[in-house]
N, C-alpha and C positions, 0 to 999 in steps of 0.2 A: 471655488475660490482660486484665483490665479496665484502662481508661486510668488513668494516674497522676493526671491533672489534668483536672477539668471545671469551668471557670469561665465565668460569663456573659461574653459577648463584650465587654461594657462594662468588664470588669476586665482586659482585655488591653491592655498599654500601646502595642504596635505590632505591625505585620505583619512577620514575619521574612523576609529575603531571604538565602538560603543560596547562595553562589557560590564559585568557585574554579576552578583549572585542571582540565582533563579528567583522568579516572582517579584523582582524589585521594580519592574516597570520599564526596563530598557527597550523592549520591543515597541511599546507605545511611543516612547520618545523617538526612536529611530524612524518609525512610520511618519510621525509628524514632521521630523526633520527632512525626510525624503520628499514629502509633499511641498515643503517650503522651498527646497533647493532644486526641485525637478530632478531628484537623484533616484538611484535604484538601490535596493537593499540586498546585501550579500550576507546570507546566513553564516554564522560562525558557531554552529551548534553541532556537536559530533553525533547526535541522535536524530536530528531533523533531516539528515541526509537519507534516512531509510524510508522507503516506500511502505505504506501501511501502518507505520507507527505515528499516528496522528494525535490522538487525545493525550496520551501520556507524555508526549514531547512538546505539547502546547504549540503546535504548528499554527501559523497564521491562517485565518479563515479565508474562504473563497473571496469574500468581499474585500478583505485587506489586500489580497493578491491582485484583485482587479484595480484597486486604488493605487498600489505601488508595485512595480515589478520586483519579484523576489528571485534570487539566484541561490544555487547550491542547497535546494530542498528537494527531496524525493529523487535522488540521483542514483541510488544503489538499492538492491534488494536486501532484505533482512538476513538472508543466509550468507551474505558476503561480508568480509572484513574490510575495513577502510582505515588506512594509516594516515598519520599527519602529513607524510610526504605526498600522499594522494590528494589530500585536501589542498595543500599548497599548490600543486600542479593545476587543479581546477580553479583555485582562487586567482592565481596569476593570469590564467586564461581569461577569466571574467574581467579582471582589471584592464587588461590590454584591450579587450573588445569595447568596453565602456568608454575608456579614455579616447579611443579613436573616434567614437561617436559623440565626443564632447559631453559625456554624461558622468557625473560624479558617483563613484561607488561608495556606499556607506556600509561598513561592516558592523554586524550586531550579533552578539551571542555570549554565552557564558563559558565556552571551552577555553580555559586559560592557555593550554598548550598551543592552540591555533593562534590566539592573540599574540603570544610571545614570539612564536615562530615568524609571523608576519612582521612584527615590529622590529625584531632584531635581525631579520634576514637569515635565520637558521636554515641550513641545508641538512638533509638527513642522509645517513650512510646508504650508498647504493650497493653495499656488500650483499651478495646473495649467499645465504647460509645453506649449507648442505642439509637435507632432511634428517640425516642420521645425527648431526650435531644438534639440531633443534629438538629432536626426540630425546636425546641424552640430557639436555638442559631441562626440558619439561619434566622428565622423570626425576631429575634431581630436585626440582621445585616441589613436585608432588610428594616426595619422600617424607617430608615433615612440615608440610604446609608453608614451604618457602624459607624456613629458618636456615638450613644449610646453604641454600642458593644465595640468600642475602649476605651471609657471612663471606661466601666466596666473592661476591661482588664488592663487598667492603675491602677485600684484600687486593683484588686486581684493578678495580676502578672506583676508589673511594669518592671521587668527585661526583660521579653518576649516582652512587649509592646514597650520598647525602641528599640528592634531589628526588629520589624515588622512594615512595612508601614501601616498606617491606611486604605489604599485602597486595601491592599492585603487580600481580603475577605477570601480566603482559610485558610491562616495561623492565622488570627484573630479568625475565627470560631473554628479552631482546638485547639488553646490555651485555649479558653473559655470552650469548651466542655470537654476537659480533666479535667479542674478544677471543673466543675459542676459534672462530673461523679465520680471523685476520691478524690476531695478536696486536690489535689496535684497540684502544679504549673508545667507547662511544663518546665520552666527554671530550677526548682529544680531537675526535673528528668534528664535533660541534664547535670547539674553539677555533679550529682552522677555518671552518666555514664562515665564522663571524668576521673574519678579516675583511671580507668583501662588503659587509654591511647590508642593510635592507635594500630590496629592489626598488621600492617606491617610498616617498616620504609619508610616514604614518604618524598619527597622534592618537594616543589612547585616552579615552574618557571612561572612568569607572563610576557607574551609577550605584549609589548606596543610600541607605536610610537607617534609622535607629533599629537595632537588632530585634527588639521586642515587636515592633511593627512589622518588620520583615517576616518574622516567624508566624505572626498572625496571618499575613498574606499567603504564606506557604500553605498553612493548614486550610485556608479557604480555597486555594487553588486545587489542592488534592480533593477536597469535597466536591468541587465543580467537575473535576475529571471523573469522579465516580458517578456523578449524576449524568454526565454525558455518555457514559458507557465504556469506561476503561476496562472493566472486567470482561465484557463481551469482546472488545477489541483484542485483548490478549488471548482469549479463548479461540477466536477465529484464526489468529496467526498460528497458534499451536496446532489447531486442527488441520490447517493447510500446510503444515510443515515449514512455515516461514520464519520461525524464530529459532534458527539453529546456528547463526553466526556467533562466534565467541565474543564479539563486541555488543551486538544488539541485545543479546539475552541478558546482559548485565545492566541494562537501562533500568533506572528506578521506576517502580510501578509494574514493569513487565516481569522482572525477576521475582518480586514478591507475590504477584498473582500466579506465576508459574508454580511457585512453592505451595501456594494455597491450593491449587488444583491437585497437587501431589499429596495433599493432606497433612502438610507440615504444621499448619497453624489455623486458627479460626478466622472467619471473615473480619471480625472486629479487630483482632490482633494484626491482621494483614494491613488494614487501613492505618492503624496506629504506626506500624512499622514503616509504611511508605512515608508518612509525615515525618517520622523521626529521621529516616535516612535522607530525606530531602533537606531537612534543616541541617543535618551534618554536612551534606554536600555543599550547601550555601556557605557554611563556615569554612570549608576547604577552599572554595572559590575565592572568598575574601582574603584568605591567607596567601593564595597564589598571587592575586592582583596587588597585594601590598608589597610584593617583591619587585613590582614594576615601578622603579623609582621615578620615572619621568611621567607617569600617568597623572592626569588631572581628575580629581575626585569631585563628583557633582551629585546633585539630587535629581530625581526624575523630572523636575520642573525646570531644570537649567538648560533648556534648549538653546537659549540665546548665547550661553557660554560657548557652545560648540560653533554656532554660526559666526560669532565674533572672532573666534580663534581661527577658523578657516579663512575668513576674509581679511581681518585686520593684520594677521601675521604676514599676509602677502604684501599689504600696503606698507 
């Protein structure tokens, strides 16, 4: 089927960012949109960047990648860490390349920090932290599972602390180590970066559906992942020493099966826990996206809303 719309890139009012909770149907919507607009899809998923993590991250199939060009999938190994700053560097490179080629980039994914950073134009601190300071803060966090570290963050950078969950070790440690290294707060650096605004015009569309239906879809998706061989995928990654990065090992499904192989719980309890944690994650995603005040909330069938917005806003 020929594309429905072919406009010069100069007649596109903004770059769409399609986000929402896991399993809501945003990827199918974005694929369909890309076909209609002769666009290319840019993944906005913090786990699909890892090679070898395919089933548990719901990566697009080979057929879907043949139908629509995908970017920022399979770009790093699972033993590497990948920051938001690294993602933005890659994303801006893709945008520049596609716009020069008169191709619209369509962003799609559920990683709220990626979406917010693009939409608001957040820049991340270039401060290099000395290894001894990082070790010191990490030991402080591990002392009592983050309680003391989080209280310290509340004292020195309450703005960052308000936005970071106490259990998010990576972000608590980062905020504290930046302060210890530079005597500057991470929130202050972010506020200064926002003065320049976003690099490109973006518009955020949040795909949502009734909570009960979403949770049913999540449970079905987990069952499908099990049938496709998630357990074996995790086993192979562990066997080959490929699941050692501090970020990749935390991915839902991979973390629980790693613990299952360590004998921490039964197979049935592992599956139930994956479903529960995925539902909890979806709830956190929705909470994040609700803070994006200019976002347009749509259903998985509202493709025309995005098309009209891209074209009619220009007119």
